[in-house]
C-alpha positions in Angstrom: -166.1 142.7 141.6 -166.5 143.5 145.7 -163.7 141.3 147.4 -164.4 141.0 151.4 -160.5 139.7 151.9 -157.3 141.6 150.9 -154.2 138.8 149.3 -152.0 139.7 152.1 -155.5 138.0 154.8 -155.5 135.1 152.0 -151.6 135.1 152.8 -151.7 135.3 156.2 -155.0 132.6 156.4 -153.1 130.2 154.1 -149.7 130.3 156.8 -151.8 129.3 159.3 -153.3 126.6 157.9 -150.0 125.4 156.2 -148.8 125.4 159.8 -151.0 123.2 161.3 -151.7 120.7 158.7 -147.4 120.5 158.2 -147.4 119.9 162.2 -150.1 117.6 161.8 -148.6 115.8 159.5 -145.3 115.4 161.2 -147.7 113.6 164.4 -149.5 111.5 162.9 -146.2 109.7 160.7 -146.1 106.2 162.1 -142.9 105.7 160.2 -140.8 108.6 161.1 -138.7 108.1 164.5 -139.7 111.0 167.6 -136.2 112.1 166.8 -137.2 112.5 163.5 -140.3 114.2 164.0 -139.1 117.0 166.5 -136.6 117.9 163.6 -139.4 118.0 160.6 -141.6 120.0 162.9 -138.8 121.9 164.0 -138.1 122.3 159.8 -142.4 123.2 159.6 -142.1 126.4 162.0 -138.5 127.6 161.0 -139.6 127.2 157.2 -143.2 128.9 157.2 -141.6 131.6 159.8 -139.0 132.6 156.7 -142.0 132.5 154.4 -143.6 135.1 156.1 -141.6 137.3 156.6 -140.6 137.1 153.3 -144.1 137.4 152.7 -144.6 140.7 155.2 -141.5 142.2 153.2 -143.4 141.8 149.7 -146.3 143.4 150.6 -145.8 145.8 153.7 -142.1 146.7 153.5 -141.2 147.0 150.0 -144.9 148.5 149.1 -143.2 151.5 151.2 -139.9 152.4 149.6 
């Protein structure tokens, strides 16, 4: 079967979607205060960045060794 998009590219698209929808979900939550929104926004960004670095290491750095 012919595939136009590779697995690493799908992972990057998922990373962007999680970042966008995670931030949007935090901003739209009416039950948390402004401080808590900022905390959760930072957590979404930091955890997403760690996940992207782990993903990059798994598919690009580890394969070169």
